C-alpha positions as CSV (number, residue, x, y, z in Angstrom):
1,M,-37.7,127.6,37.7
2,A,-34.7,129.7,40.8
3,G,-35.7,127.3,43.3
4,Q,-36.4,124.0,41.1
5,L,-33.7,121.2,41.5
6,Y,-32.1,119.0,38.9
7,T,-31.6,115.1,39.0
8,V,-29.1,113.2,37.8
9,T,-28.8,109.7,38.0
10,Y,-25.4,107.6,38.0
11,T,-24.6,103.7,37.8
12,V,-22.8,101.5,39.9
13,G,-20.8,100.7,37.0
14,L,-20.0,104.2,36.7
15,I,-18.6,104.5,40.0
16,D,-16.9,101.5,39.8
17,K,-15.3,103.1,36.3
18,L,-14.3,106.3,38.0
19,A,-12.5,104.4,40.5
20,G,-10.6,102.3,38.7
21,I,-12.1,99.1,39.7
22,K,-12.3,96.5,36.4
23,K,-14.7,93.7,36.4
24,P,-14.6,90.9,34.2
25,E,-18.3,90.9,33.3
26,K,-20.1,93.8,32.0
27,A,-23.0,94.2,34.3
28,D,-26.4,95.1,32.7
29,A,-27.5,98.2,34.2
30,K,-31.0,97.8,33.3
31,T,-31.0,94.1,35.0
32,S,-29.1,95.1,38.3
33,P,-31.8,96.1,41.0
34,G,-31.1,99.5,42.3
35,A,-27.9,100.4,40.2
36,S,-29.3,103.9,39.5
37,Q,-29.7,106.6,42.1
38,P,-31.1,109.9,41.5
39,V,-28.7,113.1,42.8
40,M,-30.4,116.3,43.2
41,L,-28.1,119.4,42.8
42,H,-28.7,122.5,43.6
43,P,-29.2,125.3,40.9
44,E,-26.0,127.2,42.5
45,L,-23.5,124.0,42.1
46,L,-24.7,124.0,38.6
47,A,-24.0,127.4,37.9
48,M,-20.5,127.0,39.3
49,K,-20.1,123.8,36.7
50,Q,-20.8,126.1,34.2
51,Q,-18.1,128.7,35.6
52,D,-15.9,126.2,36.1
53,R,-16.1,125.4,32.4
54,S,-16.3,129.3,30.9
55,L,-12.7,129.5,33.2
56,A,-11.5,126.4,31.7
57,H,-12.4,127.4,28.3
58,A,-10.8,131.0,28.8
59,L,-7.4,129.5,29.7
60,A,-7.4,127.7,27.1
61,R,-7.6,130.5,25.1
62,S,-5.2,132.5,26.8
63,K,-2.5,129.4,26.2
64,R,-2.8,129.4,22.6
65,V,-2.8,133.2,22.8
66,G,0.3,133.0,24.9
67,D,2.0,130.5,22.7
68,A,1.4,132.2,19.7
69,L,2.7,135.3,21.2
70,L,5.9,133.5,22.1
71,K,6.4,132.1,18.9
72,A,6.2,135.7,17.7
73,E,8.1,136.9,20.1
74,E,10.9,134.1,18.8
75,E,11.1,134.8,15.5
76,E,11.2,139.1,16.5
77,L,14.2,138.1,18.3
78,S,16.0,136.3,15.3
79,K,15.4,139.3,13.1
80,I,16.5,141.6,15.5
81,Q,19.4,139.3,15.8
82,A,20.1,139.3,12.1
83,L,19.6,143.0,11.9
84,E,21.7,143.7,14.4
85,G,24.6,141.2,13.4
86,E,24.4,143.0,10.4
87,L,24.7,147.0,11.8
88,L,28.0,145.7,13.8
89,S,29.6,144.4,10.6
90,K,29.0,147.9,8.7
91,Y,29.7,150.3,11.3
92,S,31.9,149.1,13.5
93,F,35.1,151.1,14.8
94,P,38.2,149.7,15.9
95,I,38.7,150.0,19.7
96,K,41.2,152.4,20.4
97,A,43.3,153.2,24.0
98,R,42.2,155.5,26.0
99,P,45.2,158.3,25.9
100,C,48.1,159.6,28.8
101,Q,47.2,156.7,30.7
102,Q,50.5,156.3,32.1
103,E,50.8,159.8,33.0
104,E,47.0,159.8,34.2
105,A,48.2,156.9,36.8
106,A,51.6,158.5,37.6
107,C,49.5,161.6,38.8
108,V,46.8,160.1,41.1
109,N,49.6,158.1,42.5
110,C,51.9,161.2,43.3
111,Y,48.8,162.7,44.6
112,S,47.6,159.6,47.2
113,Q,51.3,159.3,48.0
114,H,51.4,163.2,48.8
115,S,48.3,164.2,49.7
116,D,49.6,166.7,52.3
117,D,51.6,168.3,49.8
118,P,50.2,168.2,46.2
119,L,52.2,171.0,44.7
120,K,55.2,168.1,44.6
121,C,53.1,166.7,41.7
122,G,53.6,169.5,39.2
123,G,55.9,167.6,37.5
124,L,53.6,164.8,36.4
125,V,50.4,167.1,36.2
126,D,52.4,169.2,33.5
127,A,53.2,166.0,31.9
128,Y,49.7,164.8,31.8
129,F,48.3,168.0,30.2
130,Q,50.7,167.8,27.5
131,C,50.0,164.6,26.5
132,A,46.3,165.1,27.2
133,N,46.9,168.3,24.6
134,K,48.6,166.7,22.4
135,A,45.8,163.7,22.0
136,H,43.3,166.5,21.5
137,I,45.0,168.0,18.9
138,A,45.6,164.7,17.1
139,A,42.2,163.4,17.1
140,T,40.4,167.1,16.4
141,A,43.0,166.8,13.3
142,A,41.8,163.4,12.6
143,R,37.9,164.2,12.5
144,Q,38.2,167.1,10.1
145,K,40.0,164.8,7.6
146,R,37.3,162.5,7.4
């Protein structure tokens, strides 16, 4: 059977239909002389045609699975967003400004202006240190009250 050839017949009407040619009268294939011609298909062509069908089936199955996964992802995303909103409303804290920003900016500015003699910025550095120390003590006391 491996070397056996198969035959397929086709009609002129089928060819016309596939080509998009419309005829007002229906031609009877049995009465038309030479209406059908046998075509020999090689077994490799048949195997390729079968493989094409199986690949098309696998592709359709894959698309269905992909669509199902996308739908599940959308549902999960909406659930996660709802939980996110719940957590944020339950555990949100006010955002506080970082302390001593003015003193820090003054130190940075002084150092950039006096890069050759940074000791000139000693007073600003001391003010920044005092401010940072007070902020640290206040934050520690606030944590201990909780």
